[in-house]
Each structure stands twice: as structure tokens, then as C-alpha cells.
C-alpha positions in Angstrom: -46.1 -33.6 -209.0 -45.1 -30.2 -207.6 -47.8 -28.6 -209.8 -50.5 -30.9 -208.5 -49.3 -30.2 -204.9 -49.4 -26.5 -205.5 -52.9 -26.6 -206.9 -54.1 -28.7 -204.0 -52.7 -26.3 -201.5 -54.3 -23.4 -203.4 -57.7 -25.0 -203.4 -57.5 -25.8 -199.7 -56.5 -22.2 -198.9 -59.4 -20.9 -200.9 -61.8 -23.2 -199.0 -60.3 -22.1 -195.7 -60.8 -18.4 -196.5 -64.3 -19.2 -197.7 -65.4 -21.0 -194.5 -63.8 -18.4 -192.2 -65.6 -15.6 -194.1 -68.9 -17.5 -193.9 -68.6 -18.3 -190.2 -71.9 -17.5 -188.7 -71.8 -14.8 -186.0 -73.1 -15.7 -182.6 -76.8 -14.7 -182.6 -76.7 -13.8 -178.9 -74.6 -10.7 -179.6 -77.5 -8.6 -180.9 -79.8 -9.7 -178.1 -77.9 -8.0 -175.3 -80.1 -5.2 -174.0 -77.8 -4.2 -171.1 -74.0 -4.3 -171.0 -71.5 -3.2 -168.4 -68.1 -3.8 -169.9 -65.7 -1.5 -168.0 -65.3 -0.7 -164.3 -63.2 2.2 -162.9 -62.3 3.3 -159.4 -60.5 6.3 -158.0 -59.8 8.0 -154.7 -58.5 11.4 -153.7 -58.3 13.0 -150.2 -62.0 13.6 -149.8 -63.6 11.7 -152.6 -64.0 8.0 -153.5 -65.5 7.3 -157.0 -66.6 4.2 -158.8 -67.6 4.3 -162.5 -68.8 1.9 -165.1 -69.3 2.0 -168.9 -71.7 0.2 -171.2 -75.1 0.5 -172.8 -78.7 0.0 -171.8 -81.9 -0.4 -173.7 -83.7 3.0 -173.6 -86.4 3.4 -172.6 -85.7 0.5 -170.3 -88.4 -2.3 -170.4 -87.9 -5.8 -169.1 -90.2 -7.4 -171.7 -87.9 -9.9 -173.4 -87.5 -7.7 -176.5 -84.6 -5.5 -177.6 -85.0 -1.7 -178.1 -82.7 1.1 -178.8 -79.4 1.0 -177.0 -77.7 4.0 -175.4 -74.0 4.0 -174.3 -73.3 5.9 -171.1 -70.6 6.4 -168.5 -72.0 6.3 -164.9 -70.2 7.6 -161.8 -71.0 6.8 -158.2 -69.8 9.0 -155.3 -69.2 6.8 -152.3 -70.0 7.7 -148.7 -71.8 11.0 -149.4 -75.4 9.7 -149.2 -76.3 11.6 -146.0 -74.6 14.9 -146.9 -76.7 17.9 -147.9 -74.2 19.2 -150.5 -74.0 19.8 -154.3 -71.3 17.8 -156.1 -70.1 18.5 -159.7 -67.8 16.3 -161.9 -65.8 17.5 -164.9 -63.8 15.6 -167.4 -62.7 15.7 -171.0 -62.8 13.1 -173.8 -61.9 13.5 -177.5 -61.6 17.3 -177.0 -65.1 17.5 -175.5 -65.6 18.9 -172.0 -68.3 17.4 -169.8 -69.8 18.7 -166.6 -72.1 16.4 -164.6 -74.3 17.0 -161.5 -74.4 14.2 -158.9 -77.9 13.4 -157.7 -79.2 11.2 -154.8 -81.2 8.2 -156.0 -84.0 7.8 -153.4 -84.4 4.1 -154.3 -80.8 2.9 -154.2 -79.7 5.7 -151.8 -76.6 6.2 -154.0 -75.2 9.5 -155.3 -74.7 9.1 -159.1 -74.1 11.1 -162.3 -74.2 9.8 -165.9 -73.5 11.0 -169.4 -74.3 9.5 -172.8 -71.0 8.9 -174.6 -70.0 6.5 -177.4 -66.7 4.8 -178.1 -65.3 5.6 -174.7 -62.0 3.7 -174.8 -59.9 5.1 -172.0 -58.0 2.7 -169.8 -57.3 5.3 -167.0 -58.6 8.9 -167.0 -58.8 11.9 -164.7 -61.9 13.8 -163.4 -62.4 16.8 -161.2 -64.9 16.6 -158.4 -65.9 19.8 -156.7 -68.3 20.9 -153.9 -68.3 24.6 -153.0 -64.8 25.8 -152.7 -63.4 22.2 -152.5 -62.1 20.8 -155.8 -59.9 17.7 -156.3 -58.6 15.6 -159.2 -59.4 11.9 -159.1 -57.6 9.4 -161.3 -60.0 6.7 -162.4 -58.2 3.4 -163.0 -59.6 0.5 -164.9 -60.1 -2.4 -162.5 -60.7 -5.1 -165.1 -57.6 -7.3 -165.3 -55.7 -7.7 -168.6 -56.6 -10.8 -170.7 -60.2 -10.7 -169.4 -62.5 -11.9 -172.2 -65.0 -9.4 -173.5 -68.7 -10.0 -173.4 -68.7 -11.6 -176.9 -66.1 -14.1 -175.7 -68.3 -14.9 -172.7 -71.4 -15.4 -174.9 -69.4 -17.6 -177.3 -68.5 -19.9 -174.4 -72.0 -19.9 -173.2 -73.4 -20.5 -176.7 -71.0 -23.5 -177.2 -71.1 -25.1 -173.8 -74.7 -24.4 -172.7 -76.6 -25.6 -175.7 -79.5 -27.0 -173.6 -80.0 -23.7 -171.9 -79.9 -21.7 -175.1 -82.3 -24.1 -176.8 -84.7 -23.7 -174.0 -85.2 -20.1 -175.0 -85.2 -20.8 -178.8 -88.5 -21.4 -180.6 -89.0 -23.9 -183.5 -88.1 -21.1 -186.0 -84.7 -20.6 -184.4 -85.6 -17.3 -182.7 -84.1 -16.7 -179.3 -87.0 -15.4 -177.2 -85.3 -13.4 -174.4 -83.1 -10.4 -173.8 -79.7 -10.7 -172.3 -77.9 -8.8 -169.6 -74.1 -9.0 -169.5 -72.2 -7.3 -166.7 -68.5 -7.6 -165.8 -67.8 -8.0 -162.1 -64.3 -8.0 -160.4 -63.8 -9.5 -157.0 -60.4 -9.9 -155.4 -58.8 -8.9 -158.7 -60.6 -11.8 -160.4 -63.1 -11.1 -163.3 -66.5 -12.7 -163.8 -69.2 -12.2 -166.3 -72.8 -12.1 -164.9 -75.1 -13.0 -167.7 -78.9 -13.0 -167.4 -81.6 -14.4 -169.7 -84.9 -12.5 -169.3 -87.9 -13.9 -171.2 -90.3 -11.1 -170.4 -92.6 -13.1 -168.1 -90.8 -12.1 -164.9 -88.3 -15.0 -164.8 -84.6 -14.6 -165.1 -82.0 -17.2 -165.6 -78.6 -16.0 -164.2 -75.2 -17.4 -165.0 -71.8 -16.6 -163.5 -68.9 -17.1 -166.0 -65.2 -17.1 -165.3 -63.8 -14.0 -167.0 -60.5 -15.7 -167.9 -61.5 -19.2 -168.9 -65.2 -18.8 -169.9 -66.2 -21.7 -167.6 -69.8 -21.5 -166.3 -69.5 -21.4 -162.6 -73.1 -21.2 -161.5 -76.6 -21.1 -162.9 -79.6 -19.8 -160.9 -83.3 -19.3 -161.6 -84.4 -15.9 -160.3 -88.1 -15.0 -160.0 
């Protein structure tokens, strides 16, 4: 009897391992063309910085198809839009030193600097901002709360609980015909995932997802 019970448990264990190993990955993961997964903020006496990390399709083309993805760290210098001055930013990561020049974006009227960088896994980090003889260290702190689900967790919730919406973008061959934007947003210390489906015809379906529970809070059609 013990031998039969042992064999039964062994077979069940083998099947459990087999099914876990064969679990199909969420097909939406690879269809993300723009991701913002980390948000940082820091303030010194004269500078207020915001920063985000993620990847974006490059060259960027809102056509419903996925291209090459480039990871980058983007900095935004607050409240300096009207000043005629040059600002530099320096920081180090994995024994590599980076120096960035802030530039004014004439479309968004924001002063930003960015650098291509992969596997950036800092929780908090320091940068030096300088302008002329003025130079200050700014501690950039991660503003995304602990236990916030990552973008894959948000897409898993969406794939499971919004089948009708997902199927609306899926053709008869099972292909998902849209590119996905996933951006983390933090408001009043509460995380949200903004997820957009862009089919390439100018229409965008936007969803707001609770960053803790994965509940879909709102769905909007944007033209």
C-alpha cells in the first residue's frame, strides 16, 4: 500500500512539474513597444528633478507593429523652462560615468536629458547637476511603492480578466494586432498602470489598472 501511495505521489509530482514547465507565457509581454517601469524624484536647494526608466520602440512609429526596443533613463529638470542657462548632469552606474546635457523640448516646453542604459536596477541613486559655477548633488529616490506589481503582472491580470477586449484585437489566427504601451503612474503614493492598445489606425484603447490588486479601474477609447 505504501509503495502504491509513493508511486502515485511521484507520478503526480512529475505531472505538476510538467504542466508548470509547459505553462504558456502571456503573449502580450512581447507586444509592449513602450514601457515606463520606474519613477524617481529628487530635490536639492536649487534643483528639482524627476526621472523615469524604461524602453521605447526606436525609431518610434505608432503603426501597431513592434520594432527594436531601446532602454533609457530620462531626466526632467523642473521649473527651469524660461531660464537661458546650460545645465549638465553627471552620475555613475556599474563603474561607468555618464555626463548629460539638458535641452529644452520646444513641443512639451520641458527641460530633459536622456541616456541609453540597460539593466538599470538602482532603487535610489545620486546625480550631480551643475550650471556654471553652481553644482549640487541630488538624491533620486524611487517613488514606486513596495509590492507594486510589475508590468507583466498587470498584463497577466488584463489578459485574464479582460478576455473580450483582448479578443477584439486578436485575429482568427490568434495574432494580437496592436502594440501596447505600459506606464507606471504614482498618485498620492498609490501606484497605477496605464496600459494602451494601439492598433495603428489612430485609435487607442486606454486602461487604468490598480498597481496593487490588478483590478481594471477604467477603460477609455481615445481617438
